N, C-alpha and C positions, 0 to 999 in steps of 0.2 A: 434281281441285279439284270443284267444283259449280256449274258457272255459272247453274242455276238461284239459287243462293243468291246470288250476285254480282248477276243483274239483279233479284233483290228488291229487295238493298239500295239498287241503284241506283235503281231505283223510288221508294223511299221517301225517299232524299237528295234526288230532282229532285220531287217532293212538297213537302217541307221547302223548298225552294229556292222553290218557287212562292208558298209560304203566307208566308215570313220574310225572305227575300234573304239567309240569314246567308253569313259571308266564307267563299269557295271554299274557303281552306285546314280552316276550321274544317269546312264540310261534306265534305270530302272525308277527315278523319281519321275517320269515322262515329261518333263519341265518345258518341254517344246511344244506341248498339247495345251491348246487354250480351255479345252472345257475336259478332262480327262475322265471324268464320271466320278459316280460316289466309289466310295471306300472299299465294297464288295468288289468292281468294278476292276481296280487298281489292284488290289491283292490278287485276285485272277490273272491278270494278263501277268505281273511278276512273277507269278507261279511260272507259269508260260515259258517267259523271255528266262528266267533264270535256269530252269528246268533244260530247256534247250539249248542254251550256251553250255551248258554243266555237260550234256551227252551229247554234245555236236558230231564229237568223232564217230559214234555207234549211229547215230543218226543219218550222217553222210551217207555213212557204210550200207544201210539199207536202201537208201536213197539210189545209189551209184549199183547197186544189185539189180534196180529193176531199170537201167537205160542201158539198153543193150546197144551196143554200135555209138553210144553218147558217152560227153564226158562231163562231169555235174558242172564243169568248169563254162559248158554252154548255157547252162539254165541261166533263165535270165532272173536277176537279183528279185525283182517282186515274186517271182513262181517260187525261187528257194527258199524265198523267208517263209514264203506261206506251205511249203511242203514240210521246211523244217519243225514249225511249232505244230503241224499236224500230225507228222511223223512222232514228235515226240508225245503227243496227246494218245497216239495207236498204242503206243511201245509202254509207256508209264503212268496212263492216268485209266485203270482198267473200269474205271466207275464212270467211265464215259464212254457210251454205244460208240462202237465204231461208225455208224450209218450218221450219226449226230454228226462226228468228226467230219466225216467225208461231205458230207451236205452244206457246212459251213465252210470250208473249204472253197467249196465250188461256188458257193454266194459269195463269199470275199471274191474269189478270184474273177467271175463276173462284173463284179464293181471295180476293181482296182488293176485287173489283168488286162491283158491283150486279148482281142477278140480270140474265142478258140482256149486259151489257154487253157479254160477251165476242162476239158475234156482231160487233157495232160495229167493236170493235177488230179485229176478222177482218176483215173488208168493208174497213174503212180501209186496213190495212196488205196485205191482198190488191192490192187496187189499184194501191198505190203500188210494188208488187213487180214486177206486171207491166208499169206504166208505164216504168220504172226499166230494164227490160231491154227496152224497145222494143216492148211489147204482145204478146212471147210468155212464157208460163210458163217458169221454168228447170227444166232437167232434175232430176230428184230425185238427192239426195246416194247413192252408192256404198253407202255405211253403212247406211242406213235405208230399204228399197226397200219394206218393207210401211208404213210412215208415209207414202211418198209415194205408194202404193195407196189408204191409205186418203182422203189430201186429194183425191185426184183423186176419188175415191167420191164424198166429200162435194160437191165442185166440181159434179159430174155430177148430184147430187141437188139443188143448186140452194143449198145450204148456205151456200156460198161468195159471198158477193156484193162487189160493192167498185165497178161502172161508176156513169155518173153519175144520181145521185137514189137508188142502191141501198145505200146506204150501213148501213141499216139503227139511225140513230144513235136512243140511246133520248133522248126528251126531257123536260125537264124536267117536262112537265105530264100524263105519262104514270105 
């Protein structure tokens, strides 16, 4: 199963939800997608979409907490959809390592977002991840120590931000 494919489907569905507010069953059918993937991909995407919509108020509140001097309404819809599914995963899918959630979001943002948007996504998600764990970074996943080492090195180099006022959010006027 490709969880990346499922996350992309979920992010696209949430974008559609924000833009057109279709019925949830219609949204979860992914009828708009020519080749949505196998049933495992669709199931994981449905969990992400349904869980995100169900917990949207709490998810948006967590995002707002990291938007110092910003309004959530200023976030581009693509970035907001990606942030929402990722925050859902960070808060409610404890079996998925936060580093995996953040790396997947960065990859999807690089593919679908505007130049540099991945930095904003990274900063917000990293800050939410750390805050949800009482201010401590989670231990690296056992299966991917090399990726965790890269993340730690990036953090040391100042590439991962997320403290108050350091989200690196792209502005509409830039």
